[in-house]
Backbone as CSV, one residue per row, in Angstrom:
resi,resn,N_x,N_y,N_z,CA_x,CA_y,CA_z,C_x,C_y,C_z
1,MET,9.100,39.656,-8.781,8.245,38.663,-9.362,7.805,37.799,-8.122
2,GLY,6.412,37.375,-8.314,5.654,36.614,-7.371,6.233,34.911,-7.232
3,SER,5.687,34.423,-6.335,6.009,32.836,-6.242,5.023,31.961,-7.356
4,GLU,4.049,32.571,-7.828,3.471,31.588,-8.657,3.832,31.841,-10.212
5,GLN,4.489,33.418,-10.788,5.293,33.656,-11.734,6.578,32.848,-11.937
6,ARG,6.979,32.904,-10.302,8.438,32.206,-10.660,8.633,30.364,-10.732
7,LEU,7.545,29.884,-10.234,7.058,28.452,-10.510,6.747,28.262,-11.918
8,LEU,5.913,29.672,-12.672,5.663,28.712,-14.122,6.862,29.299,-14.820
9,GLN,7.698,30.020,-14.669,8.794,30.262,-15.281,9.875,29.101,-15.437
10,ALA,9.911,28.551,-14.504,11.004,27.771,-13.900,10.543,26.439,-14.593
11,THR,8.774,26.091,-14.783,8.165,24.887,-15.644,8.683,25.258,-16.924
12,HIS,8.428,26.507,-17.634,8.795,26.387,-19.217,10.047,26.445,-19.174
13,PHE,10.977,26.799,-18.571,12.781,26.351,-18.488,12.654,24.847,-18.722
14,LYS,12.021,24.147,-17.794,11.973,22.621,-17.961,11.768,22.112,-19.342
15,THR,10.301,23.016,-19.627,9.521,22.518,-21.347,10.992,22.566,-22.220
16,ARG,11.664,23.638,-22.089,12.461,24.022,-23.147,13.706,23.161,-23.246
17,LEU,14.127,22.648,-21.767,15.199,21.497,-21.894,14.463,20.501,-22.269
18,LEU,13.433,19.924,-22.111,13.128,18.326,-22.891,13.042,18.585,-24.112
19,LEU,12.640,19.920,-24.709,12.146,19.825,-26.312,13.593,20.183,-26.681
20,ALA,14.349,20.621,-26.430,15.883,20.534,-26.607,16.484,19.259,-26.960
21,LEU,16.110,18.589,-25.806,16.737,16.958,-25.609,16.406,16.281,-27.068
22,TRP,14.943,16.148,-26.948,14.000,15.745,-27.881,14.310,16.328,-29.372
23,ASP,15.049,17.203,-29.851,15.256,17.898,-30.734,16.359,17.083,-31.326
24,LEU,17.577,17.194,-30.374,19.142,16.611,-30.737,19.072,15.239,-30.646
25,GLY,17.760,14.362,-30.489,17.630,12.556,-30.603,17.774,12.172,-29.296
26,GLY,17.919,13.228,-28.102,17.992,12.257,-26.946,17.206,11.048,-26.532
27,LEU,16.116,10.747,-27.507,15.168,9.964,-27.331,15.904,8.994,-27.991
28,GLU,16.139,8.730,-28.826,17.137,7.476,-29.425,18.585,7.078,-29.067
29,ASN,19.083,8.447,-28.743,20.457,8.255,-28.337,20.713,9.379,-27.118
30,PRO,21.869,8.715,-26.362,22.298,9.738,-25.352,22.744,10.856,-26.151
31,VAL,22.685,12.382,-25.593,23.204,13.454,-26.072,24.498,13.774,-24.964
32,PRO,25.336,14.249,-25.645,26.469,15.003,-24.255,25.757,15.854,-24.211
33,LYS,26.037,16.364,-22.233,25.387,17.137,-21.773,26.067,18.871,-22.348
34,GLY,27.548,18.708,-22.689,27.659,19.776,-23.192,27.345,20.471,-25.067
35,LYS,26.570,19.454,-25.521,25.608,19.703,-26.703,24.703,20.199,-26.013
36,LEU,24.052,20.078,-25.032,22.941,20.382,-24.958,22.782,21.545,-24.168
37,ASN,24.031,22.012,-23.354,23.837,23.387,-22.564,24.538,24.217,-23.844
38,ASP,24.835,23.735,-24.954,24.992,24.997,-26.059,23.634,25.327,-26.748
39,ARG,22.930,24.138,-26.862,21.502,24.147,-27.354,20.537,25.403,-26.634
40,MET,20.603,25.139,-25.360,19.956,25.732,-24.208,20.648,27.146,-24.169
41,GLY,21.562,27.411,-24.673,22.169,28.982,-24.219,22.582,28.942,-22.854
42,ARG,23.401,28.031,-22.201,23.457,27.846,-20.824,24.740,28.803,-20.648
43,LYS,24.437,30.232,-20.045,25.482,31.168,-19.432,25.546,31.318,-18.128
44,LYS,26.494,32.421,-17.719,26.607,32.468,-16.430,25.149,32.916,-15.694
45,GLU,24.641,33.542,-16.283,23.756,34.471,-15.421,22.260,33.326,-15.589
46,ASN,22.365,32.279,-16.326,20.750,31.659,-16.156,21.572,30.006,-15.335
47,ALA,22.891,29.947,-15.242,23.304,28.735,-14.912,22.797,27.986,-13.786
48,GLY,22.191,28.669,-12.471,21.142,28.364,-11.371,19.969,27.679,-11.961
49,GLU,19.473,28.399,-12.686,18.055,28.187,-13.161,18.120,26.978,-13.869
50,TYR,19.327,26.476,-14.833,19.339,25.629,-15.674,19.745,24.321,-14.769
51,ASP,20.884,24.565,-13.935,20.969,23.672,-13.112,19.782,23.020,-12.414
52,LYS,19.178,23.923,-11.835,17.842,23.420,-10.975,16.875,22.441,-11.462
53,ALA,16.513,23.049,-12.882,15.990,22.246,-13.966,16.433,21.049,-14.357
54,TYR,17.535,21.035,-14.430,18.389,19.632,-14.847,17.976,18.862,-13.831
55,GLN,18.295,18.763,-12.607,18.499,18.197,-11.480,16.861,17.433,-11.012
56,HIS,15.925,18.315,-11.035,14.391,18.314,-10.922,14.118,17.222,-12.170
57,LEU,14.317,17.401,-13.186,13.677,16.078,-14.371,14.811,15.074,-13.987
58,ARG,16.053,15.115,-13.661,16.396,13.880,-13.119,16.171,13.190,-11.993
59,GLN,15.794,13.874,-10.991,15.079,13.217,-9.696,13.537,12.517,-10.578
60,ASN,12.832,13.217,-11.361,11.655,13.223,-11.519,11.765,11.966,-13.031
61,GLU,13.076,11.307,-13.253,12.996,10.267,-14.095,12.609,10.844,-15.517
62,ALA,12.403,12.041,-15.882,12.240,12.477,-17.136,13.596,12.711,-18.047
63,ILE,14.605,12.073,-17.200,15.880,12.262,-18.401,16.538,11.527,-17.538
64,ALA,17.984,10.641,-18.164,18.635,9.712,-17.885,19.836,9.912,-18.130
65,ILE,20.753,9.853,-17.354,22.258,10.129,-16.875,23.369,8.818,-17.374
66,VAL,23.708,9.184,-18.625,24.793,7.981,-18.927,26.299,8.604,-18.773
67,VAL,27.210,7.622,-18.475,28.601,8.463,-18.092,29.267,7.592,-19.255
68,GLY,29.865,8.157,-20.519,30.168,7.143,-21.546,31.863,7.583,-21.364
69,LYS,32.482,7.133,-22.637,34.138,7.106,-22.648,34.687,8.678,-21.915
70,ARG,35.727,8.615,-21.943,36.273,9.539,-21.153,35.623,10.333,-20.021
71,LYS,34.501,9.749,-19.655,33.819,10.047,-18.280,32.543,11.398,-18.692
72,ILE,32.293,11.339,-19.994,31.450,12.534,-20.283,30.101,12.499,-20.354
73,GLU,29.598,12.721,-19.337,28.003,12.725,-19.024,27.248,12.971,-20.250
74,GLN,26.017,12.014,-20.257,25.443,11.938,-21.385,23.791,11.866,-20.774
75,ILE,23.056,12.327,-21.568,21.674,12.658,-21.156,20.451,11.802,-22.411
76,SER,19.756,11.263,-21.767,19.001,10.379,-22.541,17.452,11.097,-22.113
77,LEU,16.473,11.446,-23.005,15.098,11.745,-22.972,14.332,10.349,-22.587
78,THR,14.271,10.166,-21.726,13.069,9.019,-21.263,11.628,9.019,-21.932
79,ASP,10.855,7.649,-21.756,9.538,7.882,-21.978,8.673,8.507,-21.216
80,GLN,9.071,8.509,-19.813,8.036,9.367,-18.974,8.629,10.919,-19.300
81,GLY,9.516,11.086,-19.827,9.941,12.728,-20.327,9.482,13.426,-21.247
82,PHE,9.342,11.995,-22.322,8.430,12.733,-23.275,7.259,12.588,-23.294
83,ASP,6.548,12.320,-22.296,4.918,12.324,-22.083,5.199,13.359,-21.569
84,LEU,5.952,13.880,-20.478,5.717,15.258,-19.691,6.448,16.070,-20.812
85,LEU,6.919,16.243,-21.916,7.007,17.001,-22.749,5.644,17.280,-23.458
86,GLY,5.095,16.538,-23.939,4.088,16.432,-24.590,2.569,17.209,-23.757
87,GLN,2.679,17.062,-22.295,1.804,17.537,-21.672,2.018,19.085,-21.463
88,SER,3.431,19.134,-21.150,3.516,20.451,-20.803,3.493,21.234,-22.271
89,LEU,3.765,20.834,-23.189,3.089,21.429,-24.734,1.833,21.825,-24.948
90,ARG,0.913,21.295,-24.329,-0.284,21.118,-24.442,-1.449,21.810,-23.665
91,SER,-0.424,22.210,-22.483,-1.088,22.341,-21.623,-1.751,24.010,-21.762
92,GLY,-1.407,24.682,-22.652,-1.734,26.092,-22.910,-0.951,27.146,-22.314
93,GLU,-0.018,26.754,-21.240,0.885,27.523,-20.305,1.930,28.393,-20.931
94,PHE,2.729,27.158,-22.046,3.843,27.446,-22.316,3.797,28.639,-23.184
95,ARG,4.877,29.438,-22.687,5.583,30.703,-23.658,6.774,30.946,-23.844
96,PHE,6.845,31.695,-24.986,8.090,31.719,-25.248,8.605,33.214,-24.538
97,ASP,9.866,33.245,-24.278,10.768,34.169,-23.641,10.730,35.723,-24.528
98,LYS,11.380,36.757,-24.385,11.555,37.582,-24.997,12.633,37.493,-26.215
99,ASN,13.341,36.753,-25.806,14.501,36.518,-26.708,14.551,35.133,-26.834
100,VAL,14.236,34.269,-27.637,14.684,32.817,-28.151,15.705,32.559,-29.272
101,GLY,16.194,31.422,-29.438,17.021,31.074,-30.554,15.934,30.773,-31.714
102,ALA,16.547,30.927,-32.978,15.677,29.995,-33.942,15.643,28.530,-34.006
103,TRP,15.868,27.814,-33.304,15.870,26.236,-33.025,14.759,26.300,-32.437
104,LEU,13.898,27.126,-31.341,12.962,26.941,-30.621,11.868,26.620,-31.137
105,PRO,11.490,27.725,-31.961,10.319,27.793,-32.688,10.273,26.810,-33.915
106,ASN,11.376,26.639,-34.249,11.470,25.406,-35.731,11.513,24.357,-35.034
107,THR,11.593,24.057,-33.876,11.331,22.610,-32.956,10.108,22.553,-33.096
108,LEU,9.581,23.047,-32.392,8.113,23.402,-32.200,7.405,23.166,-33.557
109,VAL,7.686,23.645,-34.638,6.784,23.072,-35.733,7.154,21.851,-35.867
110,ARG,8.039,21.046,-36.098,8.379,19.836,-36.107,8.035,18.915,-35.310
111,TRP,7.842,19.572,-34.032,7.008,18.428,-32.649,5.425,18.683,-33.586
112,ILE,4.785,19.726,-33.741,3.672,19.411,-34.347,3.699,18.750,-35.473
113,CYS,4.482,18.807,-36.426,4.378,17.891,-37.532,4.518,16.467,-37.540
114,GLN,5.251,16.205,-36.386,5.641,14.735,-36.047,4.972,13.855,-35.032
115,VAL,4.463,14.766,-34.128,4.074,13.914,-32.635,2.623,14.257,-32.596
116,PRO,1.635,13.933,-33.903,0.078,14.315,-33.228,-0.521,13.915,-32.433
117,VAL,-1.674,14.390,-31.668,-2.308,13.854,-31.025,-3.065,12.252,-31.348
118,VAL,-3.040,11.447,-30.478,-3.558,10.172,-31.083,-4.476,9.691,-29.804
119,ILE,-6.019,9.598,-30.475,-6.954,9.166,-29.311,-7.301,7.895,-29.745
120,ALA,-6.960,7.244,-28.759,-7.588,5.909,-28.894,-8.910,5.514,-29.014
121,LYS,-9.805,4.698,-29.698,-10.975,4.220,-29.543,-11.640,3.224,-29.014
122,PRO,-12.163,3.105,-27.758,-11.901,2.094,-27.033,-13.798,1.131,-27.292
123,ILE,-13.407,0.228,-26.834,-14.881,-0.628,-26.756,-15.362,-0.356,-25.344
124,THR,-16.790,0.136,-25.436,-17.150,-0.025,-24.156,-18.346,-1.117,-24.003
125,SER,-18.210,-1.626,-22.359,-19.112,-2.805,-22.037,-19.752,-1.738,-20.543
126,GLY,-21.234,-1.812,-20.987,-21.501,-1.122,-19.585,-20.929,-0.187,-18.655
127,ASP,-20.229,0.168,-17.733,-19.629,1.243,-17.280,-18.251,0.977,-17.373
128,ALA,-17.698,0.078,-17.926,-16.069,-0.358,-17.973,-15.865,-0.141,-19.399
129,VAL,-14.501,0.378,-19.663,-13.752,0.692,-20.874,-12.582,-0.383,-20.773
130,LYS,-12.383,-1.004,-21.969,-11.610,-1.684,-22.334,-11.436,-1.644,-23.535
131,LEU,-9.907,-2.295,-24.581,-9.460,-2.373,-25.517,-9.963,-3.787,-25.961
132,GLU,-10.062,-4.075,-27.243,-10.310,-5.448,-27.892,-9.519,-6.883,-27.280
133,VAL,-9.489,-7.787,-26.787,-8.597,-8.648,-26.858,-7.818,-9.350,-28.382
134,ILE,-6.684,-9.412,-28.526,-6.410,-9.748,-29.568,-6.360,-11.275,-29.925
135,SER,-7.133,-11.631,-30.436,-7.257,-13.331,-30.572,-6.602,-14.487,-31.563
136,SER,-5.973,-13.488,-32.619,-5.392,-14.283,-33.766,-4.161,-13.635,-34.419
137,TYR,-3.412,-14.583,-34.737,-1.706,-14.063,-35.217,-2.388,-12.797,-35.986
138,ASP,-3.241,-13.096,-37.020,-3.505,-11.878,-38.046,-3.987,-10.747,-37.586
139,GLU,-4.506,-10.346,-36.331,-4.986,-9.698,-35.904,-4.218,-8.930,-35.279
140,PHE,-3.089,-9.873,-34.673,-1.915,-9.351,-33.808,-1.081,-8.187,-34.856
141,LYS,-0.644,-9.392,-36.181,0.453,-8.502,-37.116,-0.281,-7.305,-37.535
142,SER,-1.550,-6.745,-37.604,-2.158,-5.757,-38.038,-1.908,-4.832,-37.139
143,VAL,-2.185,-4.842,-35.679,-1.726,-4.184,-34.651,-0.461,-3.977,-34.534
144,ALA,0.218,-4.804,-34.724,1.781,-4.763,-34.205,2.452,-3.694,-35.467
145,LEU,1.951,-4.055,-36.288,2.515,-2.808,-37.478,1.634,-1.543,-37.450
146,GLU,0.853,-1.481,-36.999,0.307,-0.141,-36.726,1.242,0.714,-35.941
147,ILE,1.361,-0.278,-34.411,1.966,0.700,-33.742,3.464,0.738,-33.980
148,TYR,4.102,0.196,-34.558,5.350,0.038,-35.184,5.505,1.247,-36.114
149,ASP,4.767,1.613,-36.967,4.533,2.570,-37.858,4.458,3.903,-37.149
150,SER,3.452,3.959,-36.018,3.483,5.052,-35.205,4.541,5.586,-34.468
151,LEU,5.026,4.545,-34.048,6.305,4.918,-32.876,7.515,5.429,-33.515
152,ASN,7.732,4.535,-34.923,8.661,4.856,-35.619,8.632,6.408,-36.449
153,GLN,7.551,6.764,-36.744,7.346,8.059,-37.106,7.258,9.158,-35.741
154,ASN,6.759,8.589,-34.843,6.368,9.834,-34.172,7.535,10.322,-33.067
155,TYR,8.568,9.055,-33.002,9.761,9.318,-32.094,10.848,9.202,-33.144
156,ASN,11.075,9.475,-34.098,11.979,9.132,-34.721,13.023,8.344,-34.715
157,LEU,12.645,6.841,-34.827,13.342,5.741,-34.280,14.387,5.132,-35.439
158,SER,14.255,5.670,-36.625,15.079,5.271,-38.093,14.952,3.956,-37.933
159,ASP,13.678,3.249,-38.198,13.320,2.110,-38.506,13.874,1.186,-37.549
160,LEU,14.162,1.697,-36.486,14.463,0.336,-35.189,13.657,0.787,-33.835
161,VAL,12.480,0.090,-34.075,11.676,0.176,-32.786,11.567,-0.672,-31.830
162,PRO,12.077,0.143,-30.422,12.435,-1.226,-29.136,11.369,-1.826,-29.315
163,ILE,11.469,-3.176,-29.171,10.374,-4.097,-28.885,9.634,-3.880,-27.791
164,TYR,10.377,-3.532,-26.371,9.509,-3.049,-25.201,8.498,-2.339,-25.285
165,ARG,8.780,-1.692,-26.300,7.519,-0.326,-26.568,6.596,-0.402,-27.156
166,ILE,6.509,-1.632,-28.104,5.906,-2.197,-28.844,4.559,-3.091,-27.681
167,ARG,5.580,-3.879,-27.021,4.394,-4.729,-26.072,3.905,-3.676,-25.114
168,ARG,4.411,-2.747,-24.376,3.868,-2.138,-23.728,2.654,-1.390,-24.194
169,GLU,2.596,-1.010,-25.717,1.644,-0.214,-26.333,0.638,-1.069,-26.362
170,ILE,0.617,-2.691,-26.707,-0.598,-3.137,-26.873,-1.115,-3.858,-25.793
171,GLY,0.254,-3.561,-24.744,-0.816,-3.911,-23.062,-1.346,-5.353,-23.135
172,ASP,-2.450,-5.237,-22.259,-2.984,-6.247,-21.623,-4.027,-7.168,-22.802
173,ARG,-4.064,-6.744,-23.906,-4.691,-6.861,-25.532,-4.217,-8.200,-25.613
174,VAL,-3.112,-8.537,-25.094,-2.581,-9.900,-25.659,-1.647,-10.529,-24.672
175,SER,-1.736,-11.777,-24.226,-0.783,-12.377,-23.358,0.897,-12.332,-23.346
176,ARG,1.592,-12.575,-22.973,3.118,-11.958,-22.909,3.618,-13.392,-23.851
177,LYS,2.935,-14.620,-23.686,3.163,-15.847,-24.348,2.855,-15.685,-25.961
178,ASN,2.038,-15.220,-25.967,1.265,-14.887,-27.536,1.992,-14.040,-28.087
179,PHE,2.530,-13.143,-27.292,3.178,-11.799,-27.996,4.403,-12.216,-28.174
180,ASN,4.965,-13.049,-27.681,6.483,-13.212,-27.751,6.607,-14.422,-29.240
181,SER,5.400,-15.522,-28.983,5.562,-16.478,-30.328,4.703,-15.589,-31.656
182,TRP,3.889,-14.767,-31.489,3.582,-14.300,-32.884,4.566,-12.855,-33.239
183,LEU,5.325,-12.606,-32.407,6.391,-11.536,-32.920,7.179,-12.425,-33.761
184,LEU,7.596,-13.460,-33.132,8.351,-14.200,-33.647,8.285,-14.884,-34.891
185,LYS,6.788,-15.517,-34.913,6.156,-15.931,-36.352,6.507,-14.498,-37.586
186,MET,6.033,-13.282,-36.918,6.265,-12.301,-37.858,7.574,-12.199,-38.439
187,GLN,8.586,-12.924,-37.725,10.364,-12.819,-38.335,10.001,-13.787,-39.269
188,ALA,9.563,-15.094,-38.737,9.894,-15.888,-39.469,9.270,-15.910,-41.041
189,ASP,8.446,-15.151,-41.016,7.279,-14.838,-41.963,7.885,-13.594,-42.734
190,ASP,9.129,-13.161,-42.594,9.735,-12.033,-43.224,9.251,-10.390,-43.609
191,ILE,8.650,-10.623,-42.236,7.913,-9.092,-41.751,8.288,-7.729,-41.356
192,LEU,8.860,-8.769,-39.960,10.026,-8.125,-38.919,11.110,-8.940,-38.767
193,GLN,12.273,-8.003,-38.848,13.568,-8.284,-38.211,13.945,-8.616,-37.099
194,LEU,14.204,-8.960,-36.178,14.510,-8.818,-34.521,15.822,-8.822,-34.366
195,GLN,16.388,-7.629,-33.901,17.838,-7.276,-33.729,18.043,-7.236,-32.404
196,GLY,19.364,-7.940,-32.245,20.089,-7.664,-30.829,20.767,-6.237,-30.570
197,GLY,21.599,-6.228,-29.927,22.129,-4.382,-29.385,21.390,-4.320,-28.058
198,SER,21.622,-3.435,-27.140,21.618,-3.059,-26.044,20.736,-1.709,-25.995
199,LEU,19.641,-1.817,-24.924,18.866,0.047,-24.745,19.587,0.641,-24.163
200,PRO,19.415,2.267,-24.336,20.155,3.397,-24.010,20.551,3.156,-22.196
201,ASP,19.816,2.890,-21.437,19.667,2.868,-20.168,19.636,1.350,-19.533
202,ASN,19.429,-0.018,-20.734,19.867,-0.654,-20.223,18.800,-1.385,-18.966
203,ASP,17.380,-0.445,-18.840,16.507,-0.776,-18.077,16.168,-2.175,-17.848
204,PRO,16.491,-2.799,-16.815,15.772,-4.403,-16.716,14.296,-5.001,-16.891
205,ALA,13.679,-3.383,-16.378,12.202,-3.757,-16.783,12.088,-4.002,-18.499
206,LYS,12.678,-2.829,-19.084,12.632,-2.777,-20.717,13.143,-4.053,-21.265
207,LEU,14.137,-4.667,-20.430,15.178,-5.742,-21.096,13.962,-7.142,-20.856
208,GLU,13.328,-7.252,-19.677,12.282,-8.294,-19.537,11.071,-7.995,-20.483
209,ASP,11.235,-6.778,-20.942,9.716,-6.608,-21.967,10.188,-6.965,-23.505
210,SER,11.718,-7.072,-23.609,11.989,-7.422,-25.086,11.819,-9.000,-25.164
211,ILE,12.364,-9.748,-26.128,12.124,-11.128,-26.428,13.800,-11.806,-26.060
212,THR,13.505,-12.893,-25.304,14.778,-13.623,-25.740,14.698,-15.016,-25.963
213,THR,15.354,-15.402,-27.265,15.226,-16.902,-27.304,16.374,-17.668,-27.208
214,GLU,16.284,-18.769,-27.080,17.270,-19.752,-27.060,18.229,-19.924,-28.013
215,VAL,17.989,-19.420,-29.101,18.890,-19.715,-30.023,19.570,-18.217,-30.692
216,SER,18.960,-16.984,-30.721,19.401,-15.973,-30.705,19.911,-14.787,-29.572
217,GLY,19.439,-15.125,-28.298,19.643,-14.723,-27.333,18.578,-13.537,-27.132
218,LEU,18.962,-12.276,-26.789,18.126,-11.081,-26.550,17.844,-10.227,-27.696
219,ARG,16.775,-10.131,-27.725,16.250,-9.258,-29.215,15.743,-7.735,-28.577
220,CYS,16.444,-6.616,-29.027,15.812,-5.510,-28.367,15.001,-4.820,-29.174
221,TYR,15.194,-4.695,-30.703,14.808,-3.897,-31.673,13.795,-4.685,-32.677
222,ALA,13.149,-4.217,-33.230,12.270,-4.686,-34.298,12.521,-3.876,-35.953
223,LYS,12.815,-4.412,-36.924,12.710,-3.531,-37.985,11.849,-4.198,-39.108
224,ARG,11.298,-3.089,-39.909,10.207,-3.855,-41.027,11.134,-3.688,-41.902
225,LEU,10.415,-5.089,-42.602,11.007,-5.636,-43.979,10.149,-5.193,-45.038
226,ILE,8.992,-5.413,-44.758,7.807,-5.081,-45.856,7.375,-3.897,-45.545
227,SER,7.193,-3.179,-46.516,6.354,-1.580,-46.751,5.036,-2.000,-46.584
């Protein structure tokens, strides 16, 4: 086997590992490593390949490791890993091996159904490309709910969408101050309920992009109250 073919095979293996982790719900909650091993069919003959892919994904922050109770290693699929998975599946180079379990094609079908390609519609001005600034509460409410529904459906978030993900999707279209005040107003208007709890990896940047109030403290998740 040539070096180029070996590299492609290693890439396919990492893609399958990310896909298995997504299928097990690793984007929302850490998955025990043993459960991932079982899904991937880790055996003596492929243990080296598996461990190499696992370490590579860990070093590149595509997966995050959490040590839970009884020192059981658990694995989360990061946002970066989810994006990498999407890029790999859409690259046109991903292939099945001769023998694959039923979970792999079935998971690919579920991916196709649940993770559509979203193409943004930018506003152009000259040579610059930028999205419109959100200048009112009503406009923010509409955009925030659209983003909430998209994240909730595409990432299987079970109606608890991390606030930091909504903030990052909106990006520079609204100031941090307005984002905070308008999201809190959506709660006051009984549109969203902002809930506490902790994020799987407790990343300081993600916590900072959540919302902290003097009365309620840290709020990490949003739950939609109206359909």
